C-alpha positions in Angstrom: 33.8 -18.2 -7.5 34.0 -19.9 -10.9 33.8 -17.7 -13.9 32.5 -18.2 -17.5 34.3 -16.3 -20.2 32.2 -15.4 -23.2 33.5 -13.6 -26.2 30.9 -11.3 -27.8 31.5 -9.0 -30.7 30.2 -5.4 -30.7 28.1 -3.9 -33.4 29.1 -1.0 -35.7 29.5 2.4 -34.1 29.7 4.2 -37.4 27.7 3.4 -40.5 29.1 2.5 -43.9 28.9 6.0 -45.3 31.4 7.3 -42.8 33.6 4.2 -42.8 33.0 1.0 -40.9 34.4 0.9 -37.4 34.0 -2.4 -35.5 35.0 -2.7 -31.9 37.3 -5.7 -31.5 35.7 -8.6 -29.6 35.9 -8.1 -25.8 35.9 -10.8 -23.1 32.8 -10.4 -20.9 33.0 -12.0 -17.5 29.8 -13.4 -16.1 29.7 -15.0 -12.7 28.0 -18.4 -12.5 28.4 -21.0 -9.7 29.6 -24.6 -10.2 30.7 -24.0 -13.8 34.0 -23.2 -15.5 33.8 -22.8 -19.3 36.2 -20.9 -21.5 35.1 -19.7 -24.9 37.9 -17.1 -25.3 41.4 -17.4 -26.8 43.1 -16.9 -23.4 43.5 -20.4 -22.0 46.6 -19.7 -19.9 50.1 -20.8 -20.7 49.4 -24.6 -20.5 46.1 -24.4 -22.5 42.8 -25.9 -21.4 42.5 -29.4 -19.9 40.7 -32.2 -21.7 37.8 -31.9 -19.3 37.5 -28.2 -20.0 37.7 -28.9 -23.8 34.9 -31.5 -23.4 32.7 -29.0 -21.4 33.5 -26.3 -23.9 32.5 -28.5 -26.9 29.3 -29.7 -25.3 28.2 -26.3 -24.2 29.2 -24.6 -27.4 27.1 -27.1 -29.4 24.1 -26.5 -27.1 24.6 -22.7 -27.3 24.7 -23.0 -31.2 21.5 -25.1 -31.1 19.8 -22.6 -28.9 20.9 -19.4 -30.8 21.1 -20.6 -34.4 19.4 -23.9 -35.2 16.3 -23.6 -33.0 15.3 -20.1 -34.3 15.5 -21.4 -37.9 13.3 -24.4 -37.1 10.8 -22.2 -35.3 10.7 -19.4 -37.8 7.2 -20.2 -38.9 6.1 -20.4 -35.3 7.6 -17.0 -34.8 5.7 -15.5 -37.8 2.5 -17.1 -36.5 3.0 -15.7 -33.1 3.7 -12.2 -34.6 0.4 -12.4 -36.5 -1.4 -13.6 -33.4 0.0 -10.7 -31.5 -1.2 -8.3 -34.2 -4.7 -9.8 -34.2 -4.7 -9.6 -30.4 -3.8 -5.9 -30.5 -6.6 -5.2 -33.0 -9.2 -7.1 -30.9 -8.0 -5.4 -27.7 -8.8 -2.0 -29.2 -12.3 -3.2 -30.0 -13.1 -4.9 -26.7 -11.3 -2.5 -24.4 -8.3 -4.5 -23.0 -4.7 -3.4 -23.2 -2.5 -4.1 -26.1 -0.5 -7.3 -25.7 -2.1 -8.5 -22.5 -2.0 -12.2 -21.6 -4.7 -14.9 -21.5 -5.9 -14.1 -17.9 -6.9 -10.5 -18.6 -8.4 -11.5 -21.9 -10.5 -14.1 -20.1 -11.8 -11.4 -17.7 -12.8 -9.0 -20.5 -14.5 -11.8 -22.5 -16.4 -13.1 -19.4 -17.7 -9.5 -18.6 -18.9 -9.0 -22.2 -20.5 -12.5 -22.6 -22.3 -12.2 -19.2 -23.7 -8.8 -20.1 -24.9 -9.9 -23.5 -26.6 -13.1 -22.1 -28.4 -11.1 -19.4 -29.6 -8.5 -21.9 -31.0 -11.1 -24.3 -33.1 -12.8 -21.6 -36.9 -12.4 -21.7 -39.0 -10.3 -21.7 -38.5 -8.9 -25.3 -36.1 -6.0 -25.4 -38.3 -3.4 -27.1 -41.3 -4.2 -24.9 -39.4 -3.8 -21.6 -36.0 -2.1 -22.2 -35.3 -1.7 -18.5 -33.0 -4.8 -18.3 -30.0 -3.0 -19.8 -30.6 -0.2 -17.3 -30.4 -2.5 -14.4 -27.2 -4.1 -15.7 -25.7 -0.6 -16.2 -26.4 0.7 -12.7 -25.1 -2.6 -11.3 -21.7 -1.7 -12.7 -21.4 1.5 -10.7 -19.8 0.0 -7.5 -17.4 -2.1 -9.7 -16.5 1.0 -11.6 -15.7 3.0 -8.5 -13.7 0.2 -6.9 -11.5 -0.2 -10.0 -11.1 3.5 -10.4 -9.6 4.1 -7.0 -5.9 3.8 -6.1 -6.5 2.0 -2.8 -8.9 -0.8 -3.4 -9.3 -4.3 -2.0 -8.9 -6.0 -5.4 -5.3 -4.7 -5.7 -4.4 -6.2 -2.4 -6.1 -9.5 -3.1 -4.7 -10.0 -6.6 -1.3 -8.5 -6.0 -1.8 -6.1 -8.9 -1.5 -2.4 -8.7 -4.5 -0.2 -9.5 -3.1 0.8 -12.9 -2.7 -2.9 -13.9 -6.5 -3.3 -13.3 -7.4 -0.2 -15.1 -8.3 -2.1 -18.3 -11.1 -3.8 -16.3 -12.2 -0.3 -15.2 -12.4 0.8 -18.8 -14.1 -2.3 -19.9 -16.8 -2.0 -17.2 -17.2 1.7 -18.1 -17.8 1.0 -21.7 -20.2 -1.8 -20.8 -22.1 0.7 -18.6 -22.3 3.1 -21.5 -23.5 0.5 -24.0 -26.2 -0.8 -21.7 -27.3 2.8 -20.9 -27.5 3.5 -24.6 -29.5 0.4 -25.3 -31.9 1.5 -22.5 -32.3 5.0 -24.0 -32.8 3.7 -27.6 -35.3 1.1 -26.3 -37.3 3.7 -24.5 -37.3 6.0 -27.5 -38.7 3.2 -29.7 -41.2 2.2 -27.0 -42.5 5.7 -26.6 -42.6 6.4 -30.3 -44.5 3.2 -31.0 -47.2 4.3 -28.5 -47.2 7.8 -29.8 -46.3 9.4 -26.4 -42.6 10.5 -27.1 -43.4 14.2 -26.9 -45.2 13.8 -23.6 -42.4 11.6 -22.2 -39.7 14.2 -23.0 -41.5 16.7 -20.8 -41.4 14.4 -17.7 -38.7 15.5 -15.2 -37.4 12.0 -14.4 -37.0 11.3 -18.2 -35.1 14.5 -18.6 -32.8 13.5 -15.7 -32.2 10.2 -17.4 -31.2 11.9 -20.7 -28.8 14.2 -18.7 -27.2 11.2 -17.1 -26.7 9.6 -20.5 -25.1 12.8 -21.9 -22.7 12.7 -18.9 -21.8 9.1 -19.9 -21.2 10.2 -23.5 -18.8 12.9 -22.4 -16.9 10.4 -20.2 -16.7 7.7 -22.9 -15.6 10.1 -25.6 -12.9 11.6 -23.5 -11.7 8.1 -22.5 -10.8 7.0 -26.0 -7.2 6.0 -26.1 -5.8 8.6 -28.4 -7.7 11.4 -26.7 -6.7 10.2 -23.2 -3.0 10.1 -24.2 -2.7 13.2 -26.4 -5.1 15.4 -24.4 -4.8 14.2 -20.8 -6.0 17.5 -19.3 -9.2 17.4 -21.4 -9.7 13.7 -20.5 -9.3 14.4 -16.8 -11.6 17.4 -16.7 -14.2 15.7 -18.8 -14.0 12.6 -16.6 -14.7 14.6 -13.5 -17.5 16.7 -15.0 -19.2 13.8 -16.7 -19.1 11.5 -13.7 -20.6 14.3 -11.5 -23.4 15.0 -14.0 -24.1 11.3 -14.3 -24.2 10.6 -10.5 -26.5 13.6 -9.8 -28.8 13.1 -12.7 -29.2 9.3 -12.1 -30.6 10.0 -8.6 -33.3 12.2 -10.0 -34.0 9.6 -12.7 -34.8 6.6 -10.5 -33.7 7.1 -6.9 -35.2 4.0 -5.4 -33.5 1.7 -7.9 -30.0 3.3 -8.2 -29.5 4.4 -4.6 -27.9 1.1 -3.3 -25.5 1.1 -6.2 -24.5 4.7 -6.3 -24.1 5.0 -2.5 -21.9 1.9 -2.3 -19.8 3.4 -5.1 -19.4 6.7 -3.3 -18.5 4.8 -0.1 -15.6 3.1 -2.0 -14.5 6.5 -3.3 -14.6 8.1 0.2 -12.5 5.2 1.6 -9.9 5.8 -1.1 -9.8 9.5 -0.2 -9.1 8.7 3.4 -6.3 6.3 2.5 -4.8 8.9 0.1 -5.0 11.6 2.7 -3.0 9.4 5.1 -0.3 9.0 2.4 -0.1 12.7 1.4 2.8 14.8 2.5 3.8 18.4 1.8 7.5 18.7 1.3 10.0 21.2 -0.2 11.4 20.4 -3.6 13.9 21.7 -6.1 13.0 21.6 -9.7 15.7 22.0 -12.4 15.9 21.3 -16.1 18.6 18.8 -17.2 17.9 19.8 -20.9 14.9 20.8 -23.0 13.5 17.3 -22.8 13.9 16.3 -19.1 13.2 17.9 -15.8 14.4 16.7 -12.4 12.2 17.1 -9.3 14.1 16.5 -6.1 11.8 16.2 -3.1 13.6 16.7 0.2 12.8 15.3 3.6 11.5 12.0 2.3 14.1 9.2 2.7 12.1 6.0 2.9 8.6 4.6 2.7 8.7 3.3 -0.8 10.0 0.4 -2.9 12.0 0.5 -6.1 9.7 0.7 -9.1 6.8 2.5 -7.4 5.4 5.9 -8.4 3.9 8.9 -6.7 1.4 11.6 -7.7 2.8 15.1 -7.5 1.0 18.4 -7.1 3.3 21.5 -7.4 2.0 24.3 -5.2 3.1 27.1 -7.6 1.7 28.8 -10.6 -1.7 28.3 -12.2 -1.4 24.5 -12.4 -1.2 23.9 -8.7 -4.5 22.1 -8.9 -3.1 19.5 -11.2 -1.8 16.1 -10.0 0.5 14.0 -12.2 2.2 10.6 -11.7 5.9 10.2 -11.8 8.1 7.1 -11.3 10.5 7.3 -8.3 13.9 7.1 -9.9 15.9 6.1 -6.9 15.8 3.4 -4.2 15.0 4.3 -0.6 17.9 5.7 1.6 18.2 2.3 3.2 19.0 0.6 -0.1 21.0 3.2 -2.1 24.4 2.6 -3.7 25.9 4.5 -0.8 24.0 2.7 2.0 26.8 0.2 2.5 29.6 2.7 2.6 31.3 3.7 5.8 31.1 7.3 4.8 27.4 8.0 4.3 26.5 10.6 1.8 23.7 13.1 2.4 20.3 11.7 1.4 19.0 12.6 -2.0 15.4 12.5 -0.9 12.9 11.5 -3.6 14.1 11.9 -7.2 11.6 12.2 -10.0 12.4 12.7 -13.7 9.7 14.4 -15.8 10.0 13.8 -19.5 8.5 16.5 -21.6 5.4 14.8 -23.0 2.5 17.2 -22.5 1.4 20.7 -21.5 2.2 20.3 -17.8 5.7 18.8 -18.2 6.5 21.2 -21.1 5.5 24.3 -19.0 7.5 22.9 -16.1 10.6 22.4 -18.1 10.4 25.9 -19.7 10.0 27.5 -16.3 12.9 25.5 -14.8 15.2 26.6 -17.6 14.5 30.3 -17.2 16.5 30.5 -14.0 18.7 28.4 -11.7 15.8 26.2 -10.8 12.5 26.4 -8.9 12.3 26.2 -5.1 8.7 25.3 -4.1 6.5 23.0 -2.1 4.9 19.9 -3.5 2.2 17.5 -2.3 3.3 13.9 -2.6 0.6 11.3 -2.9 1.8 7.7 -2.7 3.6 5.5 -3.2 1.6 3.3 -5.5 2.3 0.5 -8.0 5.6 -1.4 -8.2 6.3 -5.0 -9.0 3.3 -7.0 -7.9 1.8 -3.9 -6.2 5.0 -3.8 -4.0 4.8 -7.5 -3.1 7.5 -8.9 -5.5 11.2 -8.5 -4.5 13.5 -8.5 -7.6 16.4 -9.5 -5.3 14.8 -12.9 -4.9 15.6 -13.7 -8.6 19.0 -15.0 -9.7 18.9 -13.3 -13.1 17.3 -9.9 -13.7 16.8 -8.3 -17.2 16.0 -4.6 -17.1 14.8 -3.1 -20.4 14.0 0.6 -20.7 13.2 3.1 -23.5 13.8 6.8 -23.1 12.4 8.2 -19.9 11.3 4.7 -18.9 14.7 4.2 -17.4 13.5 6.0 -14.2 11.8 2.7 -13.4 14.7 0.3 -14.2 17.4 2.6 -12.7 15.7 2.4 -9.3 15.5 -1.4 -9.6 19.2 -1.6 -10.5 20.2 0.6 -7.6 18.1 -1.5 -5.2 19.5 -4.8 -6.5 23.2 -3.7 -6.2 22.6 -2.2 -2.7 21.0 -5.4 -1.4 23.8 -7.4 -2.9 26.4 -5.3 -1.1 24.4 -6.0 2.1 24.4 -9.7 1.2 20.6 -9.7 1.2 20.1 -10.6 -2.5 20.1 -13.8 -4.5 20.7 -12.0 -7.7 23.9 -12.9 -9.6 23.4 -11.5 -13.1 21.8 -8.2 -14.2 21.3 -7.2 -17.8 20.6 -3.4 -18.0 19.4 -2.3 -21.5 18.6 1.3 -22.2 17.4 2.6 -25.5 17.4 6.3 -26.3 16.8 8.3 -29.5 19.4 11.1 -29.1 23.0 10.8 -27.9 22.6 13.7 -25.4 19.8 11.7 -23.6 22.5 9.5 -22.1 23.3 12.3 -19.7 19.9 11.9 -17.9 20.9 8.9 -15.9 24.6 8.4 -16.7 25.9 9.5 -13.3 23.7 6.8 -11.6 24.8 4.2 -14.2 28.4 5.0 -13.5 28.0 4.6 -9.8 26.1 1.4 -10.3 28.9 -0.1 -12.3 31.5 0.8 -9.7 29.4 -0.5 -6.9 28.6 -3.7 -8.7 32.3 -4.6 -8.9 32.3 -4.8 -5.1 29.2 -7.0 -5.0 28.3 -10.5 -6.1 26.4 -9.2 -9.1 27.7 -9.4 -12.7 26.3 -6.3 -14.3 26.1 -6.0 -18.1 25.0 -2.5 -19.3 24.1 -2.0 -23.0 23.1 1.6 -24.0 21.6 2.0 -27.5 21.4 5.3 -29.4 19.0 4.9 -32.3 19.6 8.3 -33.9 23.3 9.0 -34.5 24.0 12.7 -34.6 26.8 13.6 -36.8 28.6 16.8 -38.0 29.4 17.4 -41.7 32.8 15.9 -41.2 31.3 12.7 -39.9 32.2 13.0 -36.3 30.0 13.2 -33.2 28.7 16.6 -32.4 29.3 16.3 -28.7 31.8 14.4 -26.6 30.7 11.3 -24.6 29.3 11.9 -21.1 31.8 11.4 -18.3 32.4 7.7 -18.2 35.2 5.3 -17.1 35.5 4.5 -20.9 33.3 4.0 -23.9 33.4 0.2 -23.4 34.0 -0.8 -19.8 35.4 -4.3 -19.6 38.2 -4.5 -17.0 39.7 -8.0 -16.7 39.5 -7.8 -12.9 35.9 -6.6 -12.9 32.6 -8.5 -13.5 30.7 -5.4 -14.9 30.7 -4.3 -18.5 29.1 -1.4 -20.4 28.7 -0.9 -24.1 27.4 2.1 -26.0 26.0 1.0 -29.4 24.7 3.4 -32.1 22.0 1.2 -33.7 18.4 0.2 -33.2 18.5 -2.9 -31.1 16.7 -6.2 -31.7 15.0 -6.4 -28.3 13.6 -9.9 -28.7 17.0 -11.2 -29.5 18.6 -9.4 -26.5 16.0 -10.9 -24.2 16.3 -14.4 -25.7 20.1 -14.2 -25.4 19.9 -13.3 -21.7 17.5 -16.1 -21.1 19.9 -18.5 -22.9 22.6 -17.5 -20.4 20.3 -18.1 -17.5 19.3 -21.5 -18.8 22.9 -22.4 -19.4 23.7 -21.5 -15.8 20.7 -23.4 -14.5 21.7 -26.5 -16.5 25.2 -26.4 -15.1 24.1 -26.1 -11.5 21.4 -27.6 -9.3 18.9 -25.4 -11.1 18.1 -21.9 -12.0 17.1 -19.3 -9.5 14.5 -17.7 -11.7 14.6 -14.8 -14.2 12.8 -11.5 -13.8 12.2 -9.5 -16.9 11.1 -5.9 -16.3 10.5 -3.4 -19.1 9.3 0.2 -19.1 9.0 2.4 -22.2 7.1 2.8 -25.4 4.3 0.4 -26.3 6.2 -1.1 -29.2 9.2 -1.9 -27.0 7.2 -3.5 -24.3 5.3 -5.5 -26.9 8.6 -6.8 -28.2 9.6 -7.9 -24.7 6.3 -9.6 -24.2 6.6 -11.4 -27.5 10.2 -12.5 -26.7 9.0 -13.8 -23.3 6.2 -15.8 -24.9 8.7 -17.5 -27.3 10.8 -18.8 -24.5 10.8 -22.6 -24.6 9.5 -24.7 -21.8 12.9 -26.3 -21.4 14.7 -23.0 -21.0 12.0 -21.8 -18.6 12.6 -24.9 -16.5 16.4 -24.7 -16.6 16.3 -21.0 -15.7 14.0 -21.7 -12.7 11.0 -19.9 -14.2 10.5 -16.6 -15.9 8.5 -13.6 -14.6 7.5 -10.6 -16.6 6.6 -7.1 -15.5 6.0 -4.2 -17.9 5.1 -0.6 -17.3 
């Protein structure tokens, strides 16, 4: 198969204070069909032919235009896009949508708010008959329950997992609270105007309405983004208590009006519970601490039944937190699509591998308990799988180029996709030819979390049709007083893997990466391959990690030109 040789320099491994150390340029081999282009110094004993020289000159000029001239010409456009992204983030916090979402979700949020405001402002006058906001509020209950369940019809119809539709759930919930508040304030003004406020407050159904409103206040307050993220346990408990109080009190407030809405909402919830019960399994598990920041949960006796990129909810049946259920991304592909599935000597199944990054009270307590001994042997309840690319309907192996970007513990998502892609390629069931795997960590020791899987993926990729490029970035370089690394590198083939006979490469760079540039560069390679053949086979960009990182990936995807999109065969984006 023809090969394109591309010379790319490495970044600095040691900063200027300790002496500059630049890795000499290495030749990266990237497999592309119907194209032979040499951009390295090794042209063979006879040198390149005139045809090759012409191809090299034309492609080099186009590459320079794409990577140097075009960014300079579109600098103002990039700055404008950055300001638009910032404005969108601020507006999303006000309206209720997620940061960095695209036009479609924004349109949904806008339509919901506009429709509600139009209906509220219709006659009769608001302070004369403030029941209209109440009717709009209770009409949201079925929608709220549908979007709050893990198994709902909208996910299957739209090809979006429940967590991707959660922003609509939050928007509808806030709309319900605003309409209910308008109803309460309107009734207070109405009763006060007629001088019967004291008498009305002693009426049982009015008291029930106030109790339902207080339940909504509790739910809305606990659902604020910073509280939901920082104090998840408080959010979860407040959510359950507040919804229970609201649903009970609203029936005593006006049963004949709300019954059709509340009963239909409860019906959706019960259907979800039935589906979840069918997916639940109790299995033995081994829990061990990799370090003080990461815990591995290995669930045995589950070898298949999920797709790479999906997640499960885990309930650990031990200790005082056995009633808590938490989501974790499955960090390995099913047994039928592991890196060992194509070998003649099959290895024992690893089961279901989950990595729990210390991020809250539950994961912190789990890590401390696992580090006290040789590990924890217990039973767990597994609920799932859920999520995945396109709610499990999108196959990454259908794309020619795949770009995987992860930050910190988000590599659990991309590692599973990488393993699945290489396995399918070994089985000749994948169209993927090029995979860029980018992983960004803060500390050097964090590379040990997934290094064994990355090493196996590199070795397996050399036997497949996939050209794998692995770039590992360490943003905080740990140094001793003498300017040397505190700890040796994890067990690797070498610090920079680039065997002339292999198509896989790996680089470890001690710097903060420019994520938009990395994505744009990979798209340029895909467009170059598509231009040199009958057309691109499509590019899948999948990112999982901090909000700032995924926002950079989204911004880089939006800046891809229409021409490059066409040459690459289309670009799809999935973020977690």
